[in-house]
C-alpha positions as CSV (number, residue, x, y, z in Angstrom):
1,X,97.3,-139.4,40.5
2,X,95.5,-136.2,40.9
3,X,96.3,-133.0,42.8
4,X,96.1,-129.2,43.0
5,X,99.3,-127.3,43.2
6,X,100.2,-123.8,44.3
7,X,104.0,-124.0,43.8
8,X,106.3,-125.1,41.0
9,X,108.4,-127.2,43.4
10,X,105.5,-129.3,44.5
11,X,104.2,-129.6,41.0
12,X,107.6,-130.8,39.7
13,X,107.9,-133.4,42.5
14,X,104.4,-134.7,41.8
15,X,105.0,-135.0,38.0
16,X,108.4,-136.7,38.6
17,X,106.9,-139.1,41.1
18,X,104.0,-140.1,38.8
19,X,106.3,-140.5,35.8
20,X,108.7,-142.7,37.9
21,X,105.8,-144.8,39.2
22,X,104.4,-145.4,35.7
23,X,107.8,-146.4,34.3
24,X,108.7,-143.5,32.0
25,X,112.3,-143.6,30.9
26,X,114.4,-140.9,32.7
27,X,115.0,-138.9,29.5
28,X,111.2,-138.7,28.8
29,X,110.4,-138.1,32.5
30,X,112.7,-135.1,32.7
31,X,111.2,-133.6,29.6
32,X,107.7,-134.0,31.0
33,X,108.7,-132.4,34.3
34,X,110.2,-129.4,32.5
35,X,107.2,-129.1,30.1
36,X,104.5,-129.2,32.8
37,X,106.5,-126.7,35.0
38,X,107.0,-124.3,32.0
39,X,103.3,-124.4,31.1
40,X,102.2,-123.8,34.6
41,X,104.7,-121.2,35.6
42,X,102.7,-118.1,34.6
43,X,99.7,-119.2,36.6
44,X,101.5,-120.3,39.7
45,X,103.6,-117.1,39.7
46,X,100.5,-114.9,40.0
47,X,99.0,-117.2,42.7
48,X,96.5,-119.2,40.6
49,X,96.6,-122.9,41.4
50,X,96.9,-125.6,38.7
51,X,95.8,-129.3,38.7
52,X,97.8,-132.3,37.5
53,X,96.5,-135.8,36.8
54,X,98.3,-138.9,35.5
55,X,97.1,-142.4,34.7
56,X,98.0,-145.4,32.6
57,X,95.9,-146.4,29.6
58,X,96.1,-149.4,27.3
59,X,95.3,-149.5,23.7
60,X,92.9,-152.5,23.3
61,X,93.9,-153.1,19.7
62,X,97.7,-153.1,20.1
63,X,98.0,-153.8,23.8
64,X,100.4,-150.9,24.1
65,X,100.4,-149.0,27.4
66,X,100.9,-145.3,27.7
67,X,100.8,-142.7,30.4
68,X,98.4,-139.8,30.1
69,X,99.4,-136.6,31.9
70,X,97.0,-133.6,32.1
71,X,97.7,-130.1,33.3
72,X,94.8,-127.8,33.9
73,X,94.7,-124.1,34.9
74,X,91.1,-123.5,35.9
75,X,91.5,-119.8,36.7
76,X,93.7,-118.9,33.6
77,X,92.4,-115.9,31.6
78,X,93.4,-117.5,28.4
79,X,94.8,-120.8,26.9
80,X,98.0,-122.3,28.3
81,X,101.1,-121.9,26.1
82,X,102.2,-125.0,24.2
83,X,105.0,-123.4,22.2
84,X,108.6,-124.3,22.8
85,X,108.0,-127.0,25.5
86,X,110.7,-129.7,25.7
87,X,108.0,-132.3,25.3
88,X,105.2,-131.1,23.1
89,X,101.6,-131.9,24.3
90,X,99.1,-133.7,22.2
91,X,97.5,-131.6,19.4
92,X,94.4,-129.9,20.5
93,X,92.6,-126.5,20.2
94,X,93.9,-123.8,22.5
95,X,92.5,-124.2,26.0
96,X,93.4,-124.1,29.6
97,X,94.3,-127.8,29.6
98,X,97.3,-129.6,28.1
99,X,97.6,-133.3,27.7
100,X,100.6,-135.5,27.1
101,X,100.5,-139.2,25.9
102,X,103.8,-141.1,26.5
103,X,104.5,-144.8,25.8
104,X,105.4,-146.9,28.8
105,X,108.2,-149.5,28.3
106,X,106.8,-153.0,27.8
107,X,109.0,-154.4,30.6
108,X,107.6,-151.9,33.2
109,X,106.1,-153.6,36.2
110,X,103.0,-151.8,37.4
111,X,103.7,-153.0,41.0
112,X,107.1,-151.3,41.1
113,X,105.3,-148.2,42.3
114,X,105.4,-149.6,45.9
115,X,109.2,-149.0,45.9
116,X,109.9,-145.6,47.4
117,X,112.4,-143.3,45.6
118,X,113.8,-140.0,46.9
119,X,113.4,-136.8,45.0
120,X,117.1,-136.4,44.9
121,X,117.7,-140.0,43.6
122,X,115.1,-139.5,40.9
123,X,116.7,-136.2,39.7
124,X,120.1,-137.9,39.9
125,X,118.8,-140.7,37.7
126,X,117.5,-138.1,35.1
127,X,120.8,-136.2,35.1
128,X,122.7,-139.5,34.6
129,X,120.4,-140.4,31.7
130,X,120.9,-136.9,30.2
131,X,124.7,-137.2,30.6
132,X,124.7,-140.6,29.0
133,X,122.8,-139.3,26.0
134,X,125.1,-136.3,25.8
135,X,128.2,-138.6,25.9
136,X,126.7,-140.9,23.3
137,X,126.0,-137.9,21.0
138,X,129.5,-136.5,21.5
139,X,131.0,-139.9,20.7
140,X,128.9,-140.1,17.6
141,X,129.9,-136.6,16.7
142,X,133.6,-137.5,17.0
143,X,133.1,-140.6,15.0
144,X,131.3,-138.7,12.2
145,X,134.0,-136.0,12.3
146,X,136.6,-138.6,11.9
147,X,134.8,-140.3,9.0
148,X,134.2,-136.9,7.4
149,X,137.9,-136.1,7.7
150,X,138.8,-139.4,6.1
151,X,136.2,-138.8,3.4
152,X,137.4,-135.3,2.8
153,X,141.0,-136.5,2.7
154,X,140.0,-139.1,0.1
155,X,138.0,-136.5,-1.9
156,X,140.9,-134.1,-1.8
157,X,143.3,-136.7,-3.0
158,X,141.0,-137.7,-5.7
159,X,140.5,-134.0,-6.6
160,X,144.3,-133.5,-6.8
161,X,144.6,-136.6,-9.0
162,X,141.8,-135.4,-11.3
163,X,143.4,-132.0,-11.5
164,X,146.7,-133.6,-12.4
165,X,145.0,-135.8,-15.0
166,X,143.1,-132.9,-16.4
167,X,146.3,-130.9,-16.7
168,X,147.9,-133.8,-18.5
169,X,145.0,-134.1,-20.9
170,X,145.1,-130.3,-21.5
171,X,148.8,-130.4,-22.3
172,X,148.3,-133.5,-24.5
173,X,145.4,-131.8,-26.2
174,X,147.3,-128.6,-26.7
175,X,150.3,-130.4,-28.0
176,X,148.2,-132.4,-30.5
177,X,146.5,-129.3,-31.7
178,X,149.8,-127.5,-32.0
179,X,151.2,-130.3,-34.1
180,X,148.1,-130.1,-36.2
181,X,148.5,-126.3,-36.5
182,X,152.2,-126.7,-37.4
183,X,151.2,-129.3,-40.1
184,X,148.8,-126.8,-41.6
185,X,151.6,-124.2,-42.0
186,X,153.6,-124.2,-45.1
187,X,157.2,-125.5,-44.9
188,X,160.0,-122.9,-44.3
189,X,160.9,-121.2,-47.6
190,X,164.3,-120.0,-48.7
191,X,164.3,-117.3,-51.4
192,X,167.6,-115.8,-52.5
193,X,167.8,-112.1,-51.7
194,X,165.0,-112.2,-49.2
195,X,164.6,-113.1,-45.5
196,X,161.3,-114.5,-44.3
197,X,159.9,-114.9,-40.8
198,X,156.5,-115.5,-39.2
199,X,154.9,-115.4,-35.8
200,X,151.6,-116.9,-34.8
201,X,149.8,-116.8,-31.5
202,X,146.3,-118.3,-30.9
203,X,143.6,-116.4,-28.9
204,X,143.4,-119.5,-26.6
205,X,146.7,-121.3,-26.0
206,X,144.8,-124.5,-25.1
207,X,143.1,-124.5,-28.6
208,X,145.9,-123.3,-31.0
209,X,143.9,-123.8,-34.2
210,X,142.3,-120.7,-35.6
211,X,141.3,-118.8,-38.7
212,X,144.6,-116.9,-39.2
213,X,146.7,-118.7,-41.9
214,X,149.3,-118.0,-44.4
215,X,150.8,-119.7,-47.5
216,X,154.0,-118.9,-49.4
217,X,155.5,-120.6,-52.4
218,X,157.6,-119.7,-55.4
219,X,156.0,-119.5,-58.8
220,X,157.6,-121.0,-61.9
221,X,159.1,-117.7,-62.9
222,X,160.8,-117.3,-59.5
223,X,158.4,-114.8,-58.1
224,X,157.5,-115.3,-54.4
225,X,153.7,-115.5,-53.7
226,X,152.3,-115.0,-50.2
227,X,148.7,-115.3,-49.1
228,X,147.5,-114.1,-45.7
229,X,144.0,-115.2,-44.7
230,X,141.8,-114.3,-41.7
231,X,138.7,-116.5,-41.6
232,X,135.6,-115.5,-39.6
233,X,135.4,-117.1,-36.2
234,X,137.7,-119.2,-34.1
235,X,138.7,-122.8,-33.7
236,X,138.6,-125.7,-36.1
237,X,135.8,-124.4,-38.2
238,X,137.7,-121.2,-39.0
239,X,140.8,-123.2,-39.7
240,X,138.9,-125.2,-42.3
241,X,137.7,-122.0,-43.9
242,X,141.3,-120.5,-44.0
243,X,142.7,-123.7,-45.4
244,X,140.1,-123.8,-48.2
245,X,140.9,-120.2,-49.2
246,X,144.7,-120.6,-49.1
247,X,144.5,-123.9,-51.2
248,X,142.1,-122.3,-53.7
249,X,144.4,-119.3,-54.1
250,X,147.5,-121.5,-54.5
251,X,145.7,-123.7,-57.1
252,X,144.5,-120.6,-59.1
253,X,147.9,-118.9,-58.9
254,X,149.8,-122.0,-60.1
255,X,147.3,-122.2,-63.0
256,X,148.4,-118.8,-64.0
257,X,145.4,-116.7,-63.1
258,X,146.2,-112.9,-62.7
259,X,146.8,-111.8,-59.2
260,X,144.0,-109.3,-59.2
261,X,141.4,-111.9,-60.0
262,X,142.4,-114.5,-57.4
263,X,140.2,-113.3,-54.5
264,X,137.1,-113.1,-56.7
265,X,137.9,-116.5,-58.4
266,X,138.4,-118.1,-54.9
267,X,135.0,-116.8,-53.9
268,X,133.4,-118.3,-57.1
269,X,135.0,-121.7,-56.3
270,X,134.3,-121.9,-52.6
271,X,131.0,-120.3,-51.7
272,X,128.8,-122.7,-53.7
273,X,130.4,-125.5,-51.7
274,X,130.4,-123.8,-48.3
275,X,127.6,-121.3,-47.8
276,X,128.3,-118.7,-45.1
277,X,132.1,-118.9,-45.6
278,X,133.8,-115.5,-45.0
279,X,137.4,-114.6,-45.0
280,X,139.7,-111.6,-45.6
281,X,142.8,-112.1,-47.8
282,X,145.9,-110.2,-48.6
283,X,147.9,-111.5,-51.7
284,X,151.5,-110.4,-52.3
285,X,153.9,-111.1,-55.1
286,X,157.6,-110.2,-54.8
287,X,160.2,-110.5,-57.5
288,X,163.4,-111.2,-55.6
289,X,165.5,-110.1,-58.6
290,X,164.1,-106.6,-58.9
291,X,162.3,-106.0,-55.5
292,X,159.1,-105.3,-57.4
293,X,156.0,-105.9,-55.3
294,X,152.3,-106.4,-56.3
295,X,149.5,-106.5,-53.8
296,X,145.8,-107.5,-54.1
297,X,143.4,-107.2,-51.2
298,X,140.1,-108.5,-50.0
299,X,138.9,-106.7,-46.9
300,X,142.3,-107.4,-45.1
301,X,144.4,-105.0,-43.1
302,X,147.0,-103.3,-45.4
303,X,150.7,-104.3,-45.5
304,X,153.2,-102.0,-43.8
305,X,156.3,-101.1,-45.7
306,X,159.1,-99.8,-43.5
307,X,162.0,-98.3,-45.4
308,X,165.6,-98.8,-44.4
309,X,165.7,-95.1,-43.5
310,X,162.7,-95.4,-41.2
311,X,160.1,-94.1,-43.5
312,X,156.8,-96.0,-43.2
313,X,153.8,-96.4,-45.5
314,X,150.7,-98.5,-45.4
315,X,150.0,-100.2,-48.8
316,X,146.3,-99.6,-49.0
317,X,144.4,-101.6,-51.7
318,X,140.5,-101.5,-51.8
319,X,138.7,-104.8,-52.2
320,X,136.3,-107.2,-50.5
321,X,137.0,-110.7,-49.1
322,X,135.8,-114.2,-49.9
323,X,132.1,-114.5,-49.0
324,X,131.6,-110.7,-48.9
325,X,129.3,-108.9,-51.3
326,X,131.1,-107.9,-54.6
327,X,134.2,-109.9,-53.7
328,X,137.6,-109.2,-55.2
329,X,140.5,-106.7,-55.3
330,X,139.5,-103.5,-57.0
331,X,143.0,-103.0,-58.3
332,X,146.6,-103.9,-57.9
333,X,149.1,-101.8,-55.9
334,X,152.7,-101.8,-57.1
335,X,155.8,-100.8,-55.1
336,X,159.5,-101.6,-55.0
337,X,161.5,-102.9,-52.1
338,X,165.0,-101.7,-51.6
339,X,167.9,-103.3,-49.7
340,X,167.1,-103.1,-45.9
341,X,163.4,-102.5,-46.4
342,X,161.0,-104.5,-44.3
343,X,157.5,-105.5,-45.4
344,X,155.1,-106.6,-42.7
345,X,152.0,-108.6,-43.3
346,X,149.6,-109.4,-40.5
347,X,146.0,-110.1,-39.3
348,X,143.9,-107.7,-37.3
349,X,144.7,-109.5,-34.0
350,X,147.9,-107.6,-34.1
351,X,146.4,-104.1,-34.4
352,X,142.8,-104.1,-33.1
353,X,142.5,-101.9,-30.0
354,X,139.6,-101.5,-27.5
355,X,140.0,-97.7,-27.5
356,X,140.7,-96.4,-31.0
357,X,140.7,-98.3,-34.3
358,X,143.5,-96.1,-35.6
359,X,145.6,-96.5,-32.5
360,X,146.8,-100.0,-33.5
361,X,148.2,-98.9,-36.9
362,X,150.0,-95.9,-35.3
363,X,151.6,-98.2,-32.7
364,X,152.5,-100.8,-35.3
365,X,154.6,-98.2,-37.2
366,X,156.4,-97.4,-33.9
367,X,156.9,-101.0,-33.0
368,X,158.2,-101.8,-36.5
369,X,160.8,-99.0,-36.3
370,X,161.8,-100.1,-32.8
371,X,162.5,-103.7,-33.8
372,X,163.5,-103.5,-37.5
373,X,167.2,-103.8,-36.7
374,X,166.7,-107.2,-35.0
375,X,167.4,-110.4,-36.9
376,X,164.4,-111.0,-39.1
377,X,163.5,-114.2,-37.3
378,X,162.9,-112.2,-34.2
379,X,161.1,-109.2,-35.7
380,X,157.5,-110.6,-36.0
381,X,157.5,-112.0,-32.4
382,X,159.1,-108.8,-30.9
383,X,156.5,-106.6,-32.7
384,X,153.6,-108.8,-31.5
385,X,154.9,-108.7,-27.9
386,X,155.3,-104.9,-28.0
387,X,151.8,-104.4,-29.6
388,X,150.0,-106.7,-27.1
389,X,151.2,-104.6,-24.1
390,X,148.4,-102.1,-25.1
391,X,146.4,-103.8,-27.8
392,X,144.3,-106.2,-25.8
393,X,141.9,-107.7,-28.3
394,X,141.5,-111.4,-27.6
395,X,142.1,-112.7,-31.2
396,X,144.4,-114.9,-33.1
397,X,147.5,-113.0,-34.2
398,X,149.7,-113.6,-37.3
399,X,152.6,-111.4,-38.3
400,X,154.9,-112.1,-41.3
401,X,158.0,-110.1,-42.1
402,X,160.0,-110.0,-45.4
403,X,163.3,-108.1,-45.6
404,X,165.3,-107.4,-48.7
405,X,169.0,-108.4,-48.2
406,X,170.8,-106.5,-50.9
407,X,170.9,-105.4,-54.5
408,X,170.1,-107.9,-57.3
409,X,173.2,-109.8,-58.5
410,X,174.6,-108.6,-61.8
411,X,174.9,-111.2,-64.5
412,X,178.3,-112.8,-64.7
413,X,180.1,-112.0,-68.0
């Protein structure tokens, strides 16, 4: 079919008729009609005619038939547009001619062209085909949405189950580690004339092991020995370091080594076995019968002595910790505890502040005074809770309180 056209209506009718005669499917036919009209519109609008030709060709190798449609604008000042057409033309250099190649269904009867079809009937057929495709797409969209909703529901249920399982595992893991941490702590100790209490809080509640550790025991002469250690780092590795230091100090103390030498001797024992080990340590000896106190220190925060009358004093002792250069306590510090006095030992997680290094120690004195009248079992935890309203350093925290109950008992005559 060949023809020259001066109006879009006549061009559409010719393209539709040719496509119908050559057996194109309605959905392909409608796209061809729209594409030819869109490409020719600019020319026809300004009064320049276009030509359209359509024919059937057969591939001799495959035997496949296809319709070739050609639109030409002989008077066009430039190439016809091929961008954005519903049915893209065959690739070709820009020109005033566009060509489309469309497969013809194998069942098409070439003699069916003798049957006459009205323009309205042909358009109606194309609309019905478009509606059928739209309905099929909508049905498929609904089906996919339903499948997606079911899949999402299953994924959500699985996610909830995984979250519940994860929470159970976290709780079990935390409980196991807490049991381990409790097993690492020394057993409660009863010393006549003294009250002892301790508070410990890990930096991460889901991983309660850490490098803050303490040890207390009574020496053969009745003196109470306390070791407070803060090992470098966090987690199980720091716990191992802290345990090594407390066990070394206990062994050396029970062997009778002088208090001042214990930090240095622990360094000599441990560093050859564990290179890189570093820990601060505060060692305290209290004679319950007299209230006499001796302290040795290795880079650890000083003990706080709060007198019964509210007077406060930090018991500063110079020294360097295990794993530090020149380790050991430079000297001993001696003091005497009177009835009602409170001695507070702690790690730096209690006092370190983001704003001012000295702020923590000032606040600690205030907190100790505020809570000193409480039962001694409540004092360390209350002080820690008060301190952590401002001191926000994310670190393990250990606080240990010792209170003198009363004057030494006189010998019975």
